[in-house]
TORKOL-4160 file (C-alpha; in steps of 0.2 Angstrom, whole numbers, padded with zeros to 4 digits, m for minus):
426
<pt num="1" X="0128" Y="0184" Z="m0120"/>
<pt num="2" X="0117" Y="0199" Z="m0124"/>
<pt num="3" X="0115" Y="0213" Z="m0111"/>
<pt num="4" X="0097" Y="0208" Z="m0107"/>
<pt num="5" X="0102" Y="0190" Z="m0104"/>
<pt num="6" X="0116" Y="0196" Z="m0092"/>
<pt num="7" X="0103" Y="0206" Z="m0082"/>
<pt num="8" X="0094" Y="0190" Z="m0078"/>
<pt num="9" X="0109" Y="0179" Z="m0076"/>
<pt num="10" X="0116" Y="0190" Z="m0061"/>
<pt num="11" X="0101" Y="0188" Z="m0049"/>
<pt num="12" X="0100" Y="0170" Z="m0055"/>
<pt num="13" X="0118" Y="0167" Z="m0049"/>
<pt num="14" X="0115" Y="0177" Z="m0033"/>
<pt num="15" X="0100" Y="0167" Z="m0029"/>
<pt num="16" X="0108" Y="0150" Z="m0033"/>
<pt num="17" X="0123" Y="0155" Z="m0021"/>
<pt num="18" X="0111" Y="0161" Z="m0007"/>
<pt num="19" X="0101" Y="0145" Z="m0008"/>
<pt num="20" X="0117" Y="0134" Z="m0007"/>
<pt num="21" X="0121" Y="0143" Z="0009"/>
<pt num="22" X="0103" Y="0143" Z="0016"/>
<pt num="23" X="0098" Y="0125" Z="0013"/>
<pt num="24" X="0113" Y="0118" Z="0023"/>
<pt num="25" X="0110" Y="0131" Z="0037"/>
<pt num="26" X="0092" Y="0125" Z="0039"/>
<pt num="27" X="0098" Y="0107" Z="0040"/>
<pt num="28" X="0089" Y="0102" Z="0023"/>
<pt num="29" X="0096" Y="0091" Z="0010"/>
<pt num="30" X="0092" Y="0096" Z="m0009"/>
<pt num="31" X="0084" Y="0079" Z="m0012"/>
<pt num="32" X="0073" Y="0080" Z="0003"/>
<pt num="33" X="0067" Y="0098" Z="m0001"/>
<pt num="34" X="0064" Y="0093" Z="m0019"/>
<pt num="35" X="0055" Y="0077" Z="m0014"/>
<pt num="36" X="0045" Y="0087" Z="m0001"/>
<pt num="37" X="0039" Y="0099" Z="m0014"/>
<pt num="38" X="0034" Y="0086" Z="m0026"/>
<pt num="39" X="0024" Y="0076" Z="m0013"/>
<pt num="40" X="0015" Y="0092" Z="m0009"/>
<pt num="41" X="0011" Y="0095" Z="m0027"/>
<pt num="42" X="0004" Y="0077" Z="m0028"/>
<pt num="43" X="m0006" Y="0080" Z="m0012"/>
<pt num="44" X="m0013" Y="0096" Z="m0019"/>
<pt num="45" X="m0018" Y="0087" Z="m0035"/>
<pt num="46" X="m0026" Y="0073" Z="m0025"/>
<pt num="47" X="m0036" Y="0085" Z="m0015"/>
<pt num="48" X="m0042" Y="0095" Z="m0030"/>
<pt num="49" X="m0049" Y="0078" Z="m0037"/>
<pt num="50" X="m0057" Y="0075" Z="m0020"/>
<pt num="51" X="m0066" Y="0091" Z="m0019"/>
<pt num="52" X="m0072" Y="0090" Z="m0038"/>
<pt num="53" X="m0078" Y="0072" Z="m0035"/>
<pt num="54" X="m0089" Y="0076" Z="m0021"/>
<pt num="55" X="m0096" Y="0092" Z="m0028"/>
<pt num="56" X="m0104" Y="0081" Z="m0041"/>
<pt num="57" X="m0107" Y="0067" Z="m0028"/>
<pt num="58" X="m0124" Y="0061" Z="m0022"/>
<pt num="59" X="m0130" Y="0052" Z="m0007"/>
<pt num="60" X="m0121" Y="0036" Z="m0003"/>
<pt num="61" X="m0130" Y="0022" Z="0007"/>
<pt num="62" X="m0124" Y="0006" Z="0014"/>
<pt num="63" X="m0134" Y="m0010" Z="0011"/>
<pt num="64" X="m0131" Y="m0019" Z="0027"/>
<pt num="65" X="m0136" Y="m0021" Z="0046"/>
<pt num="66" X="m0126" Y="m0006" Z="0053"/>
<pt num="67" X="m0131" Y="0011" Z="0048"/>
<pt num="68" X="m0119" Y="0026" Z="0047"/>
<pt num="69" X="m0125" Y="0044" Z="0048"/>
<pt num="70" X="m0126" Y="0052" Z="0030"/>
<pt num="71" X="m0112" Y="0064" Z="0033"/>
<pt num="72" X="m0101" Y="0050" Z="0040"/>
<pt num="73" X="m0104" Y="0040" Z="0024"/>
<pt num="74" X="m0099" Y="0055" Z="0013"/>
<pt num="75" X="m0083" Y="0057" Z="0023"/>
<pt num="76" X="m0080" Y="0038" Z="0021"/>
<pt num="77" X="m0082" Y="0039" Z="0002"/>
<pt num="78" X="m0071" Y="0055" Z="0002"/>
<pt num="79" X="m0056" Y="0048" Z="0011"/>
<pt num="80" X="m0057" Y="0029" Z="0006"/>
<pt num="81" X="m0045" Y="0031" Z="m0009"/>
<pt num="82" X="m0032" Y="0041" Z="0002"/>
<pt num="83" X="m0034" Y="0028" Z="0017"/>
<pt num="84" X="m0032" Y="0014" Z="0005"/>
<pt num="85" X="m0015" Y="0021" Z="m0002"/>
<pt num="86" X="m0008" Y="0024" Z="0015"/>
<pt num="87" X="m0015" Y="0007" Z="0022"/>
<pt num="88" X="m0006" Y="m0002" Z="0007"/>
<pt num="89" X="0011" Y="0007" Z="0011"/>
<pt num="90" X="0009" Y="0002" Z="0030"/>
<pt num="91" X="0002" Y="m0015" Z="0025"/>
<pt num="92" X="m0014" Y="m0014" Z="0036"/>
<pt num="93" X="m0032" Y="m0017" Z="0031"/>
<pt num="94" X="m0039" Y="m0003" Z="0021"/>
<pt num="95" X="m0054" Y="0000" Z="0032"/>
<pt num="96" X="m0044" Y="0001" Z="0048"/>
<pt num="97" X="m0039" Y="0020" Z="0047"/>
<pt num="98" X="m0056" Y="0025" Z="0044"/>
<pt num="99" X="m0063" Y="0015" Z="0058"/>
<pt num="100" X="m0050" Y="0022" Z="0070"/>
<pt num="101" X="m0054" Y="0040" Z="0064"/>
<pt num="102" X="m0073" Y="0036" Z="0066"/>
<pt num="103" X="m0070" Y="0029" Z="0084"/>
<pt num="104" X="m0058" Y="0042" Z="0090"/>
<pt num="105" X="m0066" Y="0059" Z="0082"/>
<pt num="106" X="m0082" Y="0054" Z="0073"/>
<pt num="107" X="m0073" Y="0057" Z="0057"/>
<pt num="108" X="m0072" Y="0076" Z="0059"/>
<pt num="109" X="m0057" Y="0086" Z="0053"/>
<pt num="110" X="m0056" Y="0094" Z="0070"/>
<pt num="111" X="m0043" Y="0091" Z="0083"/>
<pt num="112" X="m0051" Y="0088" Z="0100"/>
<pt num="113" X="m0045" Y="0098" Z="0116"/>
<pt num="114" X="m0035" Y="0084" Z="0122"/>
<pt num="115" X="m0020" Y="0086" Z="0110"/>
<pt num="116" X="m0022" Y="0069" Z="0104"/>
<pt num="117" X="m0028" Y="0073" Z="0086"/>
<pt num="118" X="m0041" Y="0065" Z="0076"/>
<pt num="119" X="m0032" Y="0048" Z="0078"/>
<pt num="120" X="m0032" Y="0049" Z="0097"/>
<pt num="121" X="m0014" Y="0046" Z="0099"/>
<pt num="122" X="m0014" Y="0049" Z="0118"/>
<pt num="123" X="0001" Y="0038" Z="0121"/>
<pt num="124" X="0012" Y="0046" Z="0108"/>
<pt num="125" X="0008" Y="0064" Z="0113"/>
<pt num="126" X="0011" Y="0060" Z="0132"/>
<pt num="127" X="0027" Y="0052" Z="0129"/>
<pt num="128" X="0033" Y="0067" Z="0119"/>
<pt num="129" X="0035" Y="0058" Z="0102"/>
<pt num="130" X="0023" Y="0069" Z="0095"/>
<pt num="131" X="0019" Y="0087" Z="0100"/>
<pt num="132" X="0001" Y="0093" Z="0104"/>
<pt num="133" X="m0010" Y="0093" Z="0090"/>
<pt num="134" X="m0018" Y="0110" Z="0092"/>
<pt num="135" X="m0037" Y="0110" Z="0095"/>
<pt num="136" X="m0048" Y="0115" Z="0081"/>
<pt num="137" X="m0052" Y="0113" Z="0063"/>
<pt num="138" X="m0037" Y="0106" Z="0052"/>
<pt num="139" X="m0034" Y="0105" Z="0033"/>
<pt num="140" X="m0035" Y="0089" Z="0022"/>
<pt num="141" X="m0017" Y="0089" Z="0022"/>
<pt num="142" X="m0016" Y="0088" Z="0041"/>
<pt num="143" X="m0029" Y="0074" Z="0041"/>
<pt num="144" X="m0019" Y="0064" Z="0028"/>
<pt num="145" X="m0003" Y="0067" Z="0039"/>
<pt num="146" X="m0012" Y="0060" Z="0055"/>
<pt num="147" X="m0019" Y="0045" Z="0045"/>
<pt num="148" X="m0001" Y="0041" Z="0042"/>
<pt num="149" X="0003" Y="0042" Z="0060"/>
<pt num="150" X="m0012" Y="0031" Z="0064"/>
<pt num="151" X="m0007" Y="0018" Z="0051"/>
<pt num="152" X="0011" Y="0016" Z="0058"/>
<pt num="153" X="0005" Y="0015" Z="0075"/>
<pt num="154" X="m0008" Y="0002" Z="0071"/>
<pt num="155" X="0005" Y="m0009" Z="0062"/>
<pt num="156" X="0017" Y="m0007" Z="0077"/>
<pt num="157" X="0004" Y="m0012" Z="0089"/>
<pt num="158" X="m0002" Y="m0027" Z="0078"/>
<pt num="159" X="0013" Y="m0032" Z="0067"/>
<pt num="160" X="0005" Y="m0048" Z="0061"/>
<pt num="161" X="m0009" Y="m0039" Z="0052"/>
<pt num="162" X="m0007" Y="m0037" Z="0033"/>
<pt num="163" X="m0017" Y="m0027" Z="0020"/>
<pt num="164" X="m0026" Y="m0042" Z="0016"/>
<pt num="165" X="m0031" Y="m0048" Z="0033"/>
<pt num="166" X="m0049" Y="m0052" Z="0035"/>
<pt num="167" X="m0050" Y="m0063" Z="0051"/>
<pt num="168" X="m0063" Y="m0055" Z="0063"/>
<pt num="169" X="m0053" Y="m0061" Z="0079"/>
<pt num="170" X="m0037" Y="m0054" Z="0072"/>
<pt num="171" X="m0045" Y="m0037" Z="0068"/>
<pt num="172" X="m0054" Y="m0035" Z="0084"/>
<pt num="173" X="m0038" Y="m0038" Z="0094"/>
<pt num="174" X="m0029" Y="m0026" Z="0083"/>
<pt num="175" X="m0043" Y="m0013" Z="0087"/>
<pt num="176" X="m0042" Y="m0017" Z="0105"/>
<pt num="177" X="m0022" Y="m0015" Z="0105"/>
<pt num="178" X="m0023" Y="0002" Z="0096"/>
<pt num="179" X="m0035" Y="0008" Z="0109"/>
<pt num="180" X="m0029" Y="0000" Z="0125"/>
<pt num="181" X="m0012" Y="m0005" Z="0122"/>
<pt num="182" X="m0003" Y="m0021" Z="0117"/>
<pt num="183" X="m0002" Y="m0028" Z="0135"/>
<pt num="184" X="m0021" Y="m0025" Z="0138"/>
<pt num="185" X="m0025" Y="m0034" Z="0121"/>
<pt num="186" X="m0015" Y="m0049" Z="0127"/>
<pt num="187" X="m0024" Y="m0051" Z="0143"/>
<pt num="188" X="m0042" Y="m0044" Z="0139"/>
<pt num="189" X="m0056" Y="m0052" Z="0128"/>
<pt num="190" X="m0060" Y="m0040" Z="0113"/>
<pt num="191" X="m0078" Y="m0047" Z="0113"/>
<pt num="192" X="m0080" Y="m0039" Z="0130"/>
<pt num="193" X="m0074" Y="m0022" Z="0125"/>
<pt num="194" X="m0086" Y="m0009" Z="0122"/>
<pt num="195" X="m0074" Y="0001" Z="0110"/>
<pt num="196" X="m0073" Y="m0015" Z="0099"/>
<pt num="197" X="m0090" Y="m0023" Z="0100"/>
<pt num="198" X="m0104" Y="m0011" Z="0105"/>
<pt num="199" X="m0120" Y="m0013" Z="0096"/>
<pt num="200" X="m0114" Y="m0028" Z="0086"/>
<pt num="201" X="m0129" Y="m0038" Z="0091"/>
<pt num="202" X="m0142" Y="m0039" Z="0106"/>
<pt num="203" X="m0128" Y="m0046" Z="0117"/>
<pt num="204" X="m0117" Y="m0031" Z="0114"/>
<pt num="205" X="m0128" Y="m0016" Z="0117"/>
<pt num="206" X="m0125" Y="m0001" Z="0129"/>
<pt num="207" X="m0109" Y="m0008" Z="0135"/>
<pt num="208" X="m0099" Y="0000" Z="0148"/>
<pt num="209" X="m0082" Y="0008" Z="0143"/>
<pt num="210" X="m0067" Y="0014" Z="0153"/>
<pt num="211" X="m0055" Y="0027" Z="0146"/>
<pt num="212" X="m0040" Y="0036" Z="0154"/>
<pt num="213" X="m0048" Y="0053" Z="0149"/>
<pt num="214" X="m0066" Y="0050" Z="0150"/>
<pt num="215" X="m0067" Y="0038" Z="0164"/>
<pt num="216" X="m0081" Y="0025" Z="0165"/>
<pt num="217" X="m0096" Y="0028" Z="0153"/>
<pt num="218" X="m0110" Y="0019" Z="0145"/>
<pt num="219" X="m0108" Y="0018" Z="0126"/>
<pt num="220" X="m0122" Y="0020" Z="0113"/>
<pt num="221" X="m0111" Y="0022" Z="0097"/>
<pt num="222" X="m0105" Y="0009" Z="0086"/>
<pt num="223" X="m0090" Y="0000" Z="0092"/>
<pt num="224" X="m0074" Y="m0003" Z="0081"/>
<pt num="225" X="m0080" Y="m0020" Z="0074"/>
<pt num="226" X="m0097" Y="m0016" Z="0068"/>
<pt num="227" X="m0090" Y="0001" Z="0062"/>
<pt num="228" X="m0077" Y="m0009" Z="0052"/>
<pt num="229" X="m0092" Y="m0020" Z="0045"/>
<pt num="230" X="m0102" Y="m0004" Z="0040"/>
<pt num="231" X="m0087" Y="0005" Z="0032"/>
<pt num="232" X="m0082" Y="m0011" Z="0023"/>
<pt num="233" X="m0099" Y="m0014" Z="0016"/>
<pt num="234" X="m0100" Y="0004" Z="0010"/>
<pt num="235" X="m0084" Y="0004" Z="0002"/>
<pt num="236" X="m0087" Y="m0012" Z="m0007"/>
<pt num="237" X="m0104" Y="m0007" Z="m0013"/>
<pt num="238" X="m0097" Y="0008" Z="m0022"/>
<pt num="239" X="m0080" Y="0002" Z="m0028"/>
<pt num="240" X="m0085" Y="m0016" Z="m0033"/>
<pt num="241" X="m0100" Y="m0011" Z="m0043"/>
<pt num="242" X="m0100" Y="m0014" Z="m0062"/>
<pt num="243" X="m0104" Y="0005" Z="m0065"/>
<pt num="244" X="m0096" Y="0015" Z="m0051"/>
<pt num="245" X="m0103" Y="0032" Z="m0046"/>
<pt num="246" X="m0094" Y="0046" Z="m0055"/>
<pt num="247" X="m0086" Y="0053" Z="m0039"/>
<pt num="248" X="m0079" Y="0036" Z="m0035"/>
<pt num="249" X="m0072" Y="0034" Z="m0053"/>
<pt num="250" X="m0064" Y="0052" Z="m0051"/>
<pt num="251" X="m0056" Y="0048" Z="m0035"/>
<pt num="252" X="m0050" Y="0031" Z="m0041"/>
<pt num="253" X="m0041" Y="0040" Z="m0056"/>
<pt num="254" X="m0034" Y="0053" Z="m0044"/>
<pt num="255" X="m0027" Y="0039" Z="m0032"/>
<pt num="256" X="m0019" Y="0031" Z="m0048"/>
<pt num="257" X="m0011" Y="0048" Z="m0053"/>
<pt num="258" X="m0004" Y="0049" Z="m0036"/>
<pt num="259" X="0004" Y="0031" Z="m0037"/>
<pt num="260" X="0011" Y="0035" Z="m0054"/>
<pt num="261" X="0019" Y="0051" Z="m0048"/>
<pt num="262" X="0026" Y="0044" Z="m0033"/>
<pt num="263" X="0033" Y="0029" Z="m0042"/>
<pt num="264" X="0042" Y="0039" Z="m0056"/>
<pt num="265" X="0049" Y="0052" Z="m0044"/>
<pt num="266" X="0056" Y="0038" Z="m0033"/>
<pt num="267" X="0064" Y="0030" Z="m0048"/>
<pt num="268" X="0072" Y="0047" Z="m0053"/>
<pt num="269" X="0078" Y="0051" Z="m0036"/>
<pt num="270" X="0083" Y="0034" Z="m0031"/>
<pt num="271" X="0087" Y="0024" Z="m0046"/>
<pt num="272" X="0095" Y="0010" Z="m0036"/>
<pt num="273" X="0079" Y="0007" Z="m0026"/>
<pt num="274" X="0083" Y="m0013" Z="m0028"/>
<pt num="275" X="0097" Y="m0016" Z="m0016"/>
<pt num="276" X="0101" Y="m0032" Z="m0024"/>
<pt num="277" X="0109" Y="m0025" Z="m0040"/>
<pt num="278" X="0104" Y="m0025" Z="m0058"/>
<pt num="279" X="0103" Y="m0040" Z="m0069"/>
<pt num="280" X="0115" Y="m0039" Z="m0083"/>
<pt num="281" X="0109" Y="m0042" Z="m0101"/>
<pt num="282" X="0118" Y="m0044" Z="m0117"/>
<pt num="283" X="0120" Y="m0028" Z="m0127"/>
<pt num="284" X="0112" Y="m0038" Z="m0142"/>
<pt num="285" X="0098" Y="m0050" Z="m0137"/>
<pt num="286" X="0094" Y="m0064" Z="m0148"/>
<pt num="287" X="0075" Y="m0066" Z="m0144"/>
<pt num="288" X="0067" Y="m0064" Z="m0162"/>
<pt num="289" X="0063" Y="m0082" Z="m0162"/>
<pt num="290" X="0052" Y="m0080" Z="m0147"/>
<pt num="291" X="0035" Y="m0076" Z="m0156"/>
<pt num="292" X="0023" Y="m0080" Z="m0141"/>
<pt num="293" X="0027" Y="m0063" Z="m0133"/>
<pt num="294" X="0020" Y="m0046" Z="m0135"/>
<pt num="295" X="0019" Y="m0028" Z="m0129"/>
<pt num="296" X="0015" Y="m0025" Z="m0111"/>
<pt num="297" X="0001" Y="m0012" Z="m0106"/>
<pt num="298" X="0008" Y="0004" Z="m0099"/>
<pt num="299" X="m0007" Y="0011" Z="m0090"/>
<pt num="300" X="m0014" Y="0004" Z="m0074"/>
<pt num="301" X="m0010" Y="0003" Z="m0056"/>
<pt num="302" X="0009" Y="0003" Z="m0054"/>
<pt num="303" X="0007" Y="m0004" Z="m0037"/>
<pt num="304" X="0001" Y="m0020" Z="m0046"/>
<pt num="305" X="0016" Y="m0020" Z="m0059"/>
<pt num="306" X="0031" Y="m0031" Z="m0057"/>
<pt num="307" X="0045" Y="m0020" Z="m0050"/>
<pt num="308" X="0058" Y="m0031" Z="m0042"/>
<pt num="309" X="0068" Y="m0047" Z="m0047"/>
<pt num="310" X="0062" Y="m0063" Z="m0039"/>
<pt num="311" X="0080" Y="m0067" Z="m0034"/>
<pt num="312" X="0085" Y="m0059" Z="m0018"/>
<pt num="313" X="0104" Y="m0058" Z="m0019"/>
<pt num="314" X="0118" Y="m0060" Z="m0032"/>
<pt num="315" X="0107" Y="m0062" Z="m0047"/>
<pt num="316" X="0114" Y="m0070" Z="m0062"/>
<pt num="317" X="0106" Y="m0071" Z="m0080"/>
<pt num="318" X="0109" Y="m0089" Z="m0086"/>
<pt num="319" X="0097" Y="m0090" Z="m0100"/>
<pt num="320" X="0089" Y="m0076" Z="m0109"/>
<pt num="321" X="0070" Y="m0076" Z="m0115"/>
<pt num="322" X="0065" Y="m0094" Z="m0120"/>
<pt num="323" X="0050" Y="m0106" Z="m0117"/>
<pt num="324" X="0038" Y="m0102" Z="m0131"/>
<pt num="325" X="0039" Y="m0121" Z="m0136"/>
<pt num="326" X="0031" Y="m0126" Z="m0119"/>
<pt num="327" X="0020" Y="m0111" Z="m0117"/>
<pt num="328" X="0029" Y="m0102" Z="m0103"/>
<pt num="329" X="0042" Y="m0089" Z="m0110"/>
<pt num="330" X="0053" Y="m0082" Z="m0097"/>
<pt num="331" X="0071" Y="m0079" Z="m0091"/>
<pt num="332" X="0082" Y="m0091" Z="m0081"/>
<pt num="333" X="0090" Y="m0082" Z="m0066"/>
<pt num="334" X="0103" Y="m0090" Z="m0055"/>
<pt num="335" X="0113" Y="m0084" Z="m0040"/>
<pt num="336" X="0130" Y="m0086" Z="m0032"/>
<pt num="337" X="0120" Y="m0093" Z="m0017"/>
<pt num="338" X="0112" Y="m0108" Z="m0023"/>
<pt num="339" X="0100" Y="m0107" Z="m0008"/>
<pt num="340" X="0095" Y="m0089" Z="m0010"/>
<pt num="341" X="0077" Y="m0084" Z="m0006"/>
<pt num="342" X="0065" Y="m0081" Z="m0019"/>
<pt num="343" X="0053" Y="m0066" Z="m0017"/>
<pt num="344" X="0036" Y="m0061" Z="m0025"/>
<pt num="345" X="0039" Y="m0048" Z="m0039"/>
<pt num="346" X="0021" Y="m0042" Z="m0037"/>
<pt num="347" X="0007" Y="m0041" Z="m0024"/>
<pt num="348" X="m0007" Y="m0054" Z="m0026"/>
<pt num="349" X="m0013" Y="m0071" Z="m0023"/>
<pt num="350" X="m0001" Y="m0085" Z="m0022"/>
<pt num="351" X="m0003" Y="m0104" Z="m0027"/>
<pt num="352" X="0009" Y="m0118" Z="m0027"/>
<pt num="353" X="0009" Y="m0134" Z="m0038"/>
<pt num="354" X="0019" Y="m0146" Z="m0048"/>
<pt num="355" X="0016" Y="m0145" Z="m0067"/>
<pt num="356" X="0016" Y="m0159" Z="m0080"/>
<pt num="357" X="0035" Y="m0158" Z="m0083"/>
<pt num="358" X="0037" Y="m0161" Z="m0063"/>
<pt num="359" X="0043" Y="m0143" Z="m0061"/>
<pt num="360" X="0039" Y="m0136" Z="m0044"/>
<pt num="361" X="0030" Y="m0119" Z="m0047"/>
<pt num="362" X="0024" Y="m0103" Z="m0038"/>
<pt num="363" X="0010" Y="m0094" Z="m0047"/>
<pt num="364" X="0006" Y="m0076" Z="m0041"/>
<pt num="365" X="m0009" Y="m0066" Z="m0048"/>
<pt num="366" X="m0017" Y="m0049" Z="m0046"/>
<pt num="367" X="m0029" Y="m0039" Z="m0056"/>
<pt num="368" X="m0017" Y="m0035" Z="m0070"/>
<pt num="369" X="m0003" Y="m0047" Z="m0070"/>
<pt num="370" X="0002" Y="m0066" Z="m0067"/>
<pt num="371" X="0020" Y="m0072" Z="m0063"/>
<pt num="372" X="0027" Y="m0090" Z="m0062"/>
<pt num="373" X="0043" Y="m0094" Z="m0053"/>
<pt num="374" X="0048" Y="m0112" Z="m0057"/>
<pt num="375" X="0060" Y="m0125" Z="m0049"/>
<pt num="376" X="0060" Y="m0119" Z="m0030"/>
<pt num="377" X="0067" Y="m0132" Z="m0019"/>
<pt num="378" X="0054" Y="m0127" Z="m0005"/>
<pt num="379" X="0040" Y="m0116" Z="m0003"/>
<pt num="380" X="0039" Y="m0103" Z="0011"/>
<pt num="381" X="0020" Y="m0100" Z="0008"/>
<pt num="382" X="0007" Y="m0113" Z="0002"/>
<pt num="383" X="m0007" Y="m0102" Z="m0004"/>
<pt num="384" X="m0014" Y="m0085" Z="0000"/>
<pt num="385" X="m0010" Y="m0066" Z="m0001"/>
<pt num="386" X="0007" Y="m0059" Z="m0003"/>
<pt num="387" X="0014" Y="m0042" Z="m0005"/>
<pt num="388" X="0028" Y="m0037" Z="m0017"/>
<pt num="389" X="0045" Y="m0041" Z="m0010"/>
<pt num="390" X="0039" Y="m0055" Z="0002"/>
<pt num="391" X="0049" Y="m0071" Z="0003"/>
<pt num="392" X="0039" Y="m0085" Z="m0006"/>
<pt num="393" X="0052" Y="m0099" Z="m0008"/>
<pt num="394" X="0070" Y="m0105" Z="m0009"/>
<pt num="395" X="0079" Y="m0107" Z="m0026"/>
<pt num="396" X="0082" Y="m0125" Z="m0032"/>
<pt num="397" X="0082" Y="m0137" Z="m0047"/>
<pt num="398" X="0066" Y="m0146" Z="m0045"/>
<pt num="399" X="0060" Y="m0153" Z="m0062"/>
<pt num="400" X="0067" Y="m0150" Z="m0079"/>
<pt num="401" X="0082" Y="m0141" Z="m0073"/>
<pt num="402" X="0101" Y="m0144" Z="m0074"/>
<pt num="403" X="0105" Y="m0133" Z="m0059"/>
<pt num="404" X="0098" Y="m0121" Z="m0045"/>
<pt num="405" X="0089" Y="m0107" Z="m0054"/>
<pt num="406" X="0072" Y="m0099" Z="m0056"/>
<pt num="407" X="0062" Y="m0098" Z="m0072"/>
<pt num="408" X="0053" Y="m0082" Z="m0072"/>
<pt num="409" X="0038" Y="m0078" Z="m0083"/>
<pt num="410" X="0026" Y="m0064" Z="m0084"/>
<pt num="411" X="0008" Y="m0063" Z="m0091"/>
<pt num="412" X="m0001" Y="m0047" Z="m0095"/>
<pt num="413" X="m0019" Y="m0050" Z="m0091"/>
<pt num="414" X="m0024" Y="m0033" Z="m0099"/>
<pt num="415" X="m0017" Y="m0037" Z="m0116"/>
<pt num="416" X="m0020" Y="m0055" Z="m0114"/>
<pt num="417" X="m0002" Y="m0061" Z="m0118"/>
<pt num="418" X="0015" Y="m0066" Z="m0111"/>
<pt num="419" X="0028" Y="m0052" Z="m0111"/>
<pt num="420" X="0047" Y="m0050" Z="m0110"/>
<pt num="421" X="0052" Y="m0050" Z="m0091"/>
<pt num="422" X="0067" Y="m0040" Z="m0095"/>
<pt num="423" X="0056" Y="m0024" Z="m0096"/>
<pt num="424" X="0053" Y="m0025" Z="m0077"/>
<pt num="425" X="0072" Y="m0024" Z="m0072"/>
<pt num="426" X="0081" Y="m0008" Z="m0069"/>
């Protein structure tokens, strides 16, 4: 080692030894510290995209009955991708966080004097679960952290709601539960709540509202439900257009980058993320005769991509890739438990049917992928939206099967071909 290298090696070794003593003394774990640093970098990147996007952004208007102030519309569009990401993780509707923020603090990044923060978490602060949120302006990072708190509390108070919930009655009751508490929502009618319904129509105008802090007041602002419709309409008009405005395109890209970074870092730090074990494949696979498969696309939303096995326990590969002869190439996976639960490998829309070979079938589709699970003995869901990992059926041998197993097929909608499901296993 040269003298110059030794000069740098000495302080480097000293610094390493110092950190090894300091981190445990502070009660930190190396993995947590690294994870927090990486998430901070991702947050910083995301907020850079947010700022850049809205420097070039123009006016955003809602085509609908309920008008939001122009500044509020700009804030909605700024935070929609972030709120959507948080809502997907908490499994609540994507508009809910913005509606709560709008109702509690007019979508301003300013903590009110009551210590309850922008999400109005009065009960959590009073109970000591969270300290006082210091009054005054807050950073985008602090806004994001409070949105996470609001999402978790919303899900806790309304556990039956999901990311795909659109039922007006369910959502109105959820908003009431968040604002007034679970017991109040069980005995009160949300249609009579000013917080929920004010300015929805002529029958719900200037309603009287009672609050633990404000007392009884007459409300003139939009209630949670009309605010939900307004925000939903605004987001849909921007995101679902054939040609999205440039700021929304940029924000969508930033959200995808955030998903990618989060997914890959989790894979690195927690390679055993699937608690049901890895599926064992032969060292040399004889699949050359399966000519109906192709290469899967690698770009796209990782949240849409298959990431887990459909078999929930003790999975066993009973037959490698096959099925080109009947147009549904895939793997046969069994289990030591012949009645094991089948789970959805992707989020999407689920349908069930019996094919022409009398195989019972579960089909799940999202924007980028379609998966099939054949031969279930029973369905746990008939049709509707599902999330990744959700129980959808029970393993069986219905149809052309010699024993309980699931035939698992994956179709790539982007490249328009079937792909080898093996690539989606650890």
